[in-house]
C-alpha positions in Angstrom: 0.2 0.0 0.0 1.4 3.3 -0.9 0.9 6.6 0.9 -2.0 7.7 -1.5 -3.9 4.4 -0.9 -3.4 4.8 2.8 -5.0 8.2 2.7 -7.8 7.1 0.4 -8.6 4.2 2.8 -8.2 6.5 5.9 -10.7 8.8 4.5 -13.5 6.4 3.6 -12.8 4.7 7.1 -13.3 8.3 8.6 -16.6 8.8 7.1 -15.2 11.2 4.3 -16.6 9.2 1.3 -17.1 11.8 -1.5 -14.3 13.5 -3.3 -15.0 16.7 -5.5 -11.9 16.6 -7.8 -10.0 18.6 -10.2 -6.6 16.8 -10.2 -3.2 16.9 -12.0 0.0 15.2 -12.5 0.9 15.3 -8.9 -2.3 13.7 -7.7 -2.1 10.7 -10.0 -1.3 8.4 -7.4 -4.4 9.7 -5.4 -6.4 9.2 -8.7 -4.9 5.6 -9.0 -5.9 4.7 -5.6 -9.6 5.7 -6.3 -9.8 2.7 -8.5 -8.4 0.2 -5.7 -10.6 1.4 -3.0 -14.4 0.9 -2.6 -16.7 3.5 -1.1 -15.3 6.9 -2.5 -17.5 8.6 -4.7 -15.6 10.9 -7.1 -17.1 13.9 -8.7 -14.9 15.8 -11.4 -15.4 19.6 -11.6 -13.8 21.5 -14.6 -12.7 24.4 -12.4 -11.4 24.2 -8.8 -13.9 27.0 -7.6 -16.5 24.5 -8.4 -15.0 21.6 -6.3 -14.6 23.9 -3.2 -18.0 25.4 -3.6 -19.4 22.1 -4.0 -17.7 20.5 -0.9 -19.3 23.6 1.0 -22.8 22.7 -0.3 -22.3 19.1 0.6 -21.2 20.1 4.1 -24.3 22.4 4.5 -26.8 19.8 3.7 -25.3 16.6 5.1 -23.4 17.8 8.0 -20.3 15.8 7.2 -17.1 16.8 5.5 -16.3 15.9 1.7 -12.8 16.2 0.6 -11.5 18.1 -2.5 -8.6 17.2 -4.7 -6.9 20.2 -5.9 -3.4 20.5 -8.1 -0.7 22.1 -6.4 -0.7 25.9 -5.3 -2.3 27.3 -8.5 -5.0 24.7 -8.2 -5.7 25.7 -4.8 -5.6 29.5 -5.4 -8.4 29.1 -8.2 -10.6 27.4 -5.6 -9.8 30.0 -2.5 -12.9 32.2 -3.2 -15.4 29.6 -2.2 -13.0 28.3 0.5 -13.5 31.7 1.9 -17.5 31.4 1.4 -17.3 28.0 3.0 -15.1 29.2 5.8 -17.8 32.0 6.6 -20.4 29.3 6.4 -18.8 27.4 9.1 -18.4 24.3 6.7 -16.2 21.4 7.4 -13.9 20.5 4.3 -10.8 18.3 3.8 -8.7 19.7 1.0 -5.9 17.2 -0.4 -3.6 19.4 -2.3 -0.9 17.7 -4.6 2.8 19.0 -4.2 6.0 18.3 -6.1 8.1 15.5 -4.9 10.2 16.7 -2.0 13.4 16.4 -3.8 12.0 18.3 -6.7 10.9 21.4 -4.9 14.1 23.0 -4.9 14.3 23.1 -8.5 11.8 26.0 -8.8 9.8 24.2 -11.5 7.0 26.4 -13.1 4.2 25.3 -10.8 6.5 25.6 -7.8 4.8 28.0 -5.1 4.3 28.5 -1.3 1.2 26.1 -0.8 0.9 26.5 3.0 1.0 30.5 2.5 -1.8 30.1 0.1 -3.7 27.8 2.3 -3.6 29.4 5.6 -5.9 32.3 5.1 -8.8 30.2 4.3 -7.8 27.0 6.5 -8.3 26.4 9.9 -5.8 23.6 9.9 -2.9 23.3 7.4 -0.2 20.4 7.3 2.4 19.0 4.7 2.7 15.3 4.9 6.6 14.8 5.5 6.7 11.1 4.3 4.5 8.5 3.1 4.6 6.7 6.4 2.7 9.7 8.1 0.2 10.3 5.2 -2.5 8.1 7.0 -2.0 9.7 10.4 -2.0 13.2 8.8 -5.1 12.5 6.9 -7.0 11.3 10.1 -6.0 14.5 11.9 -7.4 16.4 8.8 -10.6 14.9 9.2 -10.7 15.3 12.9 -10.3 18.9 12.3 -12.9 19.2 9.7 -15.5 17.6 12.0 -14.5 19.5 15.1 -16.7 21.9 16.9 -16.9 24.5 15.2 -16.0 22.7 11.9 -12.7 23.8 10.1 -11.3 23.9 6.6 -8.3 21.5 6.7 -5.9 21.4 4.1 -3.4 18.5 3.7 -0.6 18.9 1.3 0.5 15.9 -0.3 4.2 15.8 -1.8 3.9 13.3 -4.9 6.7 11.0 -3.4 4.6 10.8 -0.2 2.0 9.4 -2.3 4.1 6.9 -4.2 6.2 5.7 -1.8 5.4 2.7 0.8 3.0 3.4 3.7 2.2 1.7 6.9 -1.6 1.3 6.5 -4.4 3.2 7.7 -5.1 5.4 10.6 -8.2 5.9 12.8 -9.8 9.3 13.1 -9.3 10.7 16.8 -12.5 10.7 19.0 -13.9 14.2 19.4 -14.4 14.3 23.2 -16.0 17.7 23.1 -19.6 17.9 22.7 -21.4 21.3 21.8 -22.8 23.0 24.7 -23.5 26.5 25.8 -23.0 28.9 28.7 -25.8 28.7 31.3 -24.9 32.1 32.9 -25.2 33.8 29.0 -28.7 32.1 29.0 -29.7 33.5 32.3 -28.6 36.9 31.4 -30.5 36.8 28.2 -33.4 35.7 30.1 -33.1 38.7 32.6 -32.8 41.0 29.6 -36.1 39.5 28.1 -38.0 39.8 31.3 -37.1 43.6 31.9 -37.6 44.8 28.5 -38.7 42.2 26.0 -40.3 44.5 23.4 -37.3 46.7 22.8 -35.1 43.5 22.5 -33.9 41.6 19.4 -33.1 38.0 19.2 -30.8 37.9 16.4 -30.0 34.3 14.8 -28.0 32.5 12.5 -26.1 29.0 12.2 -27.8 26.1 13.7 -30.4 28.4 15.5 -32.1 28.7 12.0 -33.4 25.1 11.8 -36.9 24.3 12.2 -36.6 23.6 16.0 -34.5 26.7 16.9 -37.0 29.1 14.9 -40.0 27.2 16.7 -38.5 28.0 20.2 -37.5 31.5 19.2 -41.3 32.0 18.0 -42.3 30.8 21.5 -39.9 33.1 23.5 -40.9 35.9 21.1 -44.8 35.2 21.8 -44.1 35.1 25.5 -41.8 38.1 26.0 -42.6 40.2 23.1 -39.2 40.2 21.8 -38.5 40.8 18.1 -36.8 37.8 16.2 -34.5 38.3 13.1 -31.9 36.7 11.2 -28.4 38.1 10.0 -28.8 39.3 6.3 -26.9 36.2 5.1 -27.2 32.7 6.5 -25.7 29.3 5.5 -29.1 27.4 5.8 -32.6 28.5 7.2 -35.6 26.2 7.5 -38.5 28.3 5.7 -41.9 27.7 4.4 -45.5 26.8 5.7 -45.5 25.7 9.3 -42.3 27.2 10.2 -41.9 30.1 12.2 -41.1 32.8 9.5 -38.5 35.8 10.4 -37.0 38.6 8.4 -33.5 39.3 8.0 -31.5 42.5 8.5 -31.6 44.5 5.4 -28.4 44.6 3.1 -29.1 48.5 2.4 -27.5 50.6 5.1 -30.5 53.0 5.4 -32.9 50.2 5.6 -30.9 48.3 8.4 -30.5 51.4 10.3 -34.4 52.0 10.3 -35.4 48.3 11.2 -32.7 48.2 14.2 -33.7 51.6 15.5 -36.4 50.2 18.1 -34.1 48.1 20.0 -31.9 48.9 23.1 -30.6 45.3 23.2 -29.5 42.7 20.8 -29.2 39.0 22.0 -26.9 37.4 20.0 -27.4 33.6 18.9 -24.4 32.5 16.8 -24.7 36.2 15.2 -22.3 38.8 15.0 -22.9 42.5 16.0 -24.7 43.8 12.8 -22.3 45.7 10.5 -22.7 47.1 7.2 -21.2 44.9 4.2 -19.0 47.6 2.9 -17.9 51.4 4.2 -19.8 54.2 2.7 -19.1 57.7 2.8 -21.1 59.5 5.6 -23.0 56.2 6.8 -22.0 54.0 9.9 -20.3 50.7 9.6 -22.0 49.4 13.1 -25.7 49.1 12.3 -27.2 49.0 15.8 -28.5 52.3 17.1 -26.5 54.4 19.6 -26.8 53.3 23.1 -28.0 49.6 22.0 -26.1 47.0 24.1 -25.2 43.4 22.7 -25.3 40.3 24.5 -23.7 37.3 23.1 -25.7 34.1 24.2 -24.1 31.4 21.8 -21.2 31.5 19.4 -20.6 29.2 16.6 -20.1 25.6 17.6 -22.4 26.0 20.5 -25.4 24.0 21.0 -27.9 27.1 20.1 -31.0 24.8 20.0 -30.5 23.7 23.7 -29.7 27.1 24.7 -32.9 28.4 23.1 -34.8 25.6 24.9 -33.1 26.8 28.5 -34.2 30.4 27.3 -37.6 29.5 26.6 -37.8 27.5 30.0 -36.4 30.5 31.9 -39.1 32.7 30.0 -41.8 30.4 30.9 -42.6 30.3 27.1 -44.9 27.3 25.8 -45.9 26.3 22.2 -49.3 28.1 22.8 -47.3 31.4 23.1 -46.4 31.2 19.5 -48.5 33.8 17.8 -50.1 33.0 14.3 -48.5 34.6 11.3 -50.4 35.8 8.5 -50.1 33.7 5.3 -49.4 35.6 2.1 -51.7 34.2 -0.5 -49.9 32.8 -3.5 -51.6 33.6 -6.9 -49.8 32.8 -10.1 -48.5 36.0 -11.7 -49.4 37.1 -15.3 -47.9 39.7 -17.4 -44.6 41.0 -17.3 -41.5 40.0 -15.3 -40.6 42.1 -12.4 -39.3 41.4 -9.2 -42.5 40.9 -7.6 -44.0 38.6 -10.2 -40.8 36.5 -10.3 -40.8 36.2 -6.5 -44.6 34.9 -6.7 -44.0 32.4 -9.3 -40.9 30.9 -7.6 -42.9 30.9 -4.2 -45.7 28.9 -6.2 -43.0 26.5 -7.7 -40.8 25.6 -4.8 -41.7 21.9 -4.4 -41.9 20.3 -0.6 -38.6 19.7 0.8 -36.5 21.6 -1.8 -33.1 23.1 -1.2 -33.0 26.7 -2.5 -29.3 28.4 -3.1 -29.8 32.2 -3.4 -27.3 34.2 -5.2 -30.1 36.3 -6.5 -28.2 39.6 -5.1 -30.2 42.2 -6.5 -33.4 40.5 -8.3 -33.9 38.4 -5.2 -34.1 41.0 -2.3 -38.0 40.6 -2.2 -38.2 37.0 -2.2 -38.4 36.4 1.5 -42.1 37.4 2.0 -43.8 35.2 -0.4 -41.6 32.3 -0.1 -42.5 32.1 3.6 -45.8 30.5 2.8 -44.3 28.2 0.0 -44.0 24.6 0.6 -41.2 23.8 3.5 -37.8 24.1 1.9 -34.2 25.1 3.2 -33.0 28.3 2.1 -29.0 28.7 1.6 -27.1 31.9 1.0 -23.6 33.4 0.2 -21.8 34.1 3.8 -18.7 35.2 2.5 -19.7 37.5 -0.4 -17.6 36.2 -3.1 -19.6 35.8 -6.2 -19.7 32.6 -8.1 -20.8 30.5 -5.1 -24.2 29.6 -5.9 -24.0 26.8 -8.9 -21.3 25.0 -7.1 -23.0 25.0 -3.9 -26.1 23.7 -5.6 -23.9 20.9 -7.0 -22.8 19.8 -3.8 -26.2 20.0 -1.9 -27.7 18.0 -4.8 -24.9 15.4 -4.5 -25.7 15.4 -0.7 -29.4 15.1 -1.0 -30.3 13.3 -4.2 -34.0 12.9 -3.2 -34.1 16.6 -2.9 -35.2 19.2 -5.6 -32.5 21.8 -5.8 -33.4 25.3 -7.1 -30.3 27.6 -7.7 -31.3 31.4 -8.0 -28.4 33.6 -9.5 -27.8 36.5 -11.4 -26.0 36.4 -14.9 -22.7 38.2 -13.8 -22.5 35.9 -10.8 -23.2 32.6 -12.6 -20.3 33.4 -15.3 -17.8 32.9 -12.5 -18.6 29.3 -12.1 -20.5 28.2 -15.2 -18.6 24.8 -15.2 -20.8 23.5 -12.5 -23.4 23.0 -15.1 -21.1 20.2 -16.8 -20.9 18.5 -13.4 -24.5 18.5 -12.8 -25.1 17.0 -16.3 -22.6 14.4 -15.9 -23.8 13.4 -12.5 -27.4 13.7 -13.4 -28.1 16.1 -10.3 -31.5 17.2 -10.0 -30.9 21.0 -10.1 -32.9 23.9 -11.7 -30.8 26.8 -12.2 -32.6 30.3 -12.8 -30.4 32.9 -14.3 -31.7 36.3 -14.0 -30.4 38.0 -17.0 -29.9 41.7 -16.0 -27.5 42.3 -18.8 -25.3 44.1 -16.3 -23.7 43.8 -12.7 -27.0 45.0 -11.3 -25.5 45.0 -7.7 -22.6 47.2 -8.7 -24.9 49.8 -10.4 -26.5 50.2 -6.9 -23.1 50.1 -5.3 -21.8 53.0 -7.6 -24.7 55.1 -6.2 -24.3 53.9 -2.7 -20.7 55.1 -2.5 -21.3 58.6 -3.7 -19.3 57.9 -7.0 -21.6 60.3 -9.0 -23.3 59.3 -12.4 -21.5 56.7 -14.4 -20.2 57.7 -17.7 -19.7 55.9 -20.7 -16.4 54.0 -19.5 -17.9 53.5 -16.2 -21.1 52.0 -17.5 -18.9 49.5 -19.8 -17.5 48.1 -16.5 -21.0 47.4 -15.1 -22.7 46.1 -18.1 -22.7 42.7 -19.8 -23.5 43.2 -23.4 -21.6 43.5 -26.7 -22.1 40.7 -27.0 -25.1 39.6 -24.7 -24.9 36.5 -22.9 -27.1 33.4 -24.4 -27.7 31.3 -21.4 -29.6 28.8 -23.4 -26.7 28.0 -25.4 -24.4 28.1 -22.6 -26.6 25.7 -21.0 -26.8 23.4 -24.1 -23.0 23.5 -24.3 -22.6 21.9 -21.0 -25.2 19.1 -21.7 -28.1 20.9 -19.6 -31.4 21.7 -21.3 -32.4 25.3 -21.5 -35.2 27.8 -22.1 -35.4 31.6 -22.0 -38.8 33.2 -20.7 -39.8 36.7 -21.2 -43.3 36.9 -19.4 -44.6 35.6 -16.0 -46.9 33.1 -17.7 -43.8 31.6 -19.6 -41.9 31.5 -16.3 -44.6 29.6 -14.5 -44.7 27.0 -17.2 -40.9 26.7 -17.3 -40.7 26.3 -13.7 -43.6 23.7 -13.4 -42.0 21.5 -16.0 -38.7 21.8 -14.4 -39.9 20.7 -11.1 -41.8 17.8 -12.5 -38.8 16.3 -14.1 -35.6 15.2 -12.7 -32.1 16.3 -13.8 -30.5 19.4 -14.3 -32.3 22.4 -16.2 -31.8 26.0 -17.1 -34.3 28.9 -17.2 -33.0 32.0 -18.3 -35.3 35.2 -17.1 -34.8 38.0 -19.7 -35.5 41.1 -17.5 
């Protein structure tokens, strides 16, 4: 058994049985080991950003890490943007990054680089295997790091000779003796805050608190104490739809966020951060809470927030009967022209039960939350790190993790071009993903940001940097070239029909919504 085979066997034994890969020469012994080891599913991506984003989506839905296989420093660098997003989302991933054989590194061949230096900003754990006999133990340590609480991105660098030389066997993954808990004093303090001034208190959630159970507990607490419950602007995963406690998010636009947060004197943080603006803007604050508003961190990432909310509900005397009924929004099939409202209504009607929605509709999708609150029960995934090109890879990984669930990917045309290759992987693997591309013919978000930063009125050259025309993007043809059937729609009636057909059929589909 060589080092590569010992690593693959260690990964499979350690519960890491999916590998999203874009290999090169240095990784060929790892690729060869995949033929000799049963139990590892291999998914090829044509760009490393697809590979790393897919691993993020897989973890968000499965709760266990996948591994990636990347080619030396440049291959890792190509995947760093979506590793940044994955890290912000709290996803656990095991990266296997090939490296030149140890004796070859000193010759400064063209692909030689500081791989550890590239990996560290986006990884919580980094190690280079020193020899073939240590590879299995190093792999086991990487798995343990990815499965830790909170999960980490673990990057194991595998020199080619450590992969081809003889190994000692496989290694067991160390047991994680730590179980997620919470601070009882922090819960007690939160209960006192709610008792003294519930109506002027915001319970701000993210992470595990946004599952169905956490939301139900928050609804009980709100009904009992009069506090308001909201989520961060962007969240890794949120349970939504009929029968679930529906909450709003802090708006992205600074002026709107300031207005929403103005009534609160205290914010209780449940895995959330102190609310801040996404960017700095002239004459606008970075901190979004009102002056004099205090912040109380109740749980942090990696804590058992559901158990903490149960304890808070008990302390507040909250019961299920305290949850106030929420007024449903009537869903009516839209007709006529396509606009943000008709698009949101059509999507809300089309979402099938137990669907997974991956949302990168940065501008078009800001109004999607109210109507989709009464859609069929589903999970909603967002971009936590802000680096665009996240949604189609994350949808790919989510579909690989949950083959029995329909995945709906909502993305603007500018973002979708970053990781277009995801469609090819979806076609090859037969993944049940419907991608809806909002064809704005421009980076619509940047047009708004141009105004937001006070840059004046864009001239011809500035508009050339914001527009996506000359030539326009033909998404139906692009999808067909990747093996995915597509169609374009220009009216709400056509969009309803296209969505209904895509939801009724299995396999990848693309709908271009021409705005």
